[in-house]
N, C-alpha and C positions, 0 to 999 in steps of 0.2 A: 295572771302574770304570763307574759310572753316568753316562750323558750328562746334561749340564745342560740343563734345560728353559728355552728362551729365548722361549717363547710368552707373549705378553702377553694378559691378560684384562681385560675392561671390563664394568661395569654401565652401562646408559644409559637415557635417557628420550627419547621422541619426543613432539612435539606433533602431533596428528592434525588434519586439516582441520576436523573438527567440534569442535575445542577440547579433546578428551579427551587424557589423557596415557597413553602406553604405556610399560611398563618391560620391559627384557630384558638379556641378556648376550651378549657376542660377543668375538671376537679382533680384529676390525677394525670399529670403529664406522661409518666412512664407507662401507665396502663393504656393511655390513648395512643401513644407511639406504637406500642405492641399491637393494638387493634389495627392501626394504619398498615403495619407491616404484615398483618394477616389478610390484608385486602378487605378489611371490614370497616375501614375509616371512610374518609371522604372520597367521593367519586374521582376527584382530581388526582389523588395519590395512588389509586389502584393500579394505574398503568405506569407509575413512576417509582416502583419499589426497587430496592429497599429505601426507606427513609431514615434520617438520623435527626434526633432531637438536638437542635443547636442553640436554642434561645428559650428561656422561661422567665416569666415575670409574674410575681404574685400580685393578686388584686384583692381588694377588700370585699367586693361584692360581685355578684354575677353581672350586674349592669356595668360595673367598671371593667370587668374582663371582656365583655362584649364590645364595649367602646374602644378598649385598647386593641382588640383584634381588628376592628374596623380601621383604626388608625394605622396599624401595622400593614394592613392590606393596601392602604393608600401610599405608603412609602415607595420610593423608587428602589430598584434592585440594589443600587449602590448604597442607599441609606440603610436598607436591611442588612447588607453585608457589613457595613460599618458597625451597626448595633451588635451583630454576632461577633465580630472581631474584638470589639471593646469588652465583650463579656457583660454588657449591661443586661441585667436581669437577675432576679433572685429566686432561688429555689431551695 
């Protein structure tokens, strides 16, 4: 019998101090945001601190979270800001 996977995955967006938007995926958005703010996150965010978690979307699988992250990265800045403003995303 295969064990049930209870890990939750999320796609997320951060607003960096310079106003740019960073997208990623994680199993714990709050922990990951804290890591970014300690300079231990992505190379991109290290020089743009502090960052603020502005969008989170729960995904069923890691694959889905990675695909959503890629889709978020392809959005225009305006489309990202619209998602953030609408509050689309569940956490």
